[in-house]
C-alpha positions as CSV (number, residue, x, y, z in Angstrom):
1,M,118.3,-7.4,157.1
2,K,116.4,-6.2,154.1
3,S,118.0,-8.6,152.4
4,L,116.8,-12.0,154.6
5,A,113.6,-10.2,154.7
6,K,112.8,-10.6,150.9
7,K,114.6,-13.5,150.6
8,M,111.8,-15.2,152.5
9,Q,109.7,-13.6,150.6
10,R,110.4,-14.9,147.7
11,F,110.9,-17.9,149.7
12,L,106.7,-18.5,150.9
13,V,105.5,-17.0,147.4
14,S,106.7,-19.7,145.3
15,E,106.2,-22.9,144.3
16,D,109.2,-24.4,145.2
17,G,109.5,-24.9,148.9
18,P,105.9,-26.9,148.6
19,T,106.7,-29.1,145.8
20,A,109.8,-30.4,147.8
21,V,107.5,-31.5,150.6
22,E,104.7,-33.1,148.2
23,Y,107.8,-35.5,146.9
24,A,109.2,-35.7,150.1
25,V,106.2,-37.2,151.3
26,M,105.6,-39.2,148.3
27,L,109.5,-40.3,148.6
28,A,108.0,-41.7,152.3
29,L,105.1,-43.0,151.1
30,I,106.7,-45.6,147.8
31,V,109.4,-46.0,150.5
32,I,106.1,-47.2,153.8
33,V,105.1,-49.9,150.5
34,C,107.9,-51.4,150.1
35,L,109.0,-52.2,153.4
36,T,105.7,-53.6,154.4
37,A,105.8,-55.4,150.8
38,I,109.4,-56.9,151.5
39,S,108.3,-58.1,154.7
40,S,105.0,-59.5,153.9
41,V,106.9,-61.5,151.0
42,G,109.8,-62.9,153.3
43,T,107.2,-63.5,155.2
44,A,105.4,-65.9,153.0
45,T,109.3,-67.8,151.8
46,S,110.4,-68.3,154.9
47,T,107.0,-69.7,156.3
48,T,107.5,-71.8,152.7
49,F,111.0,-73.2,153.1
50,S,110.0,-74.0,156.3
51,N,107.2,-76.6,155.6
52,I,109.3,-77.2,152.7
53,A,112.2,-78.3,155.5
54,G,109.1,-80.1,157.8
55,S,108.3,-82.1,155.2
56,L,112.6,-83.7,154.2
């Protein structure tokens, strides 16, 4: 039981846990921005091709 308590104490004191969380949050934000940009470009491209098809 002491071993588990010491491991928990080391985990809480170390900087590895918060750093991993920060990287995960940054990755999530980057993914959201990329998906939004891809969706926007896809919609604009679809509209452009529809306009071209209608003109032909």
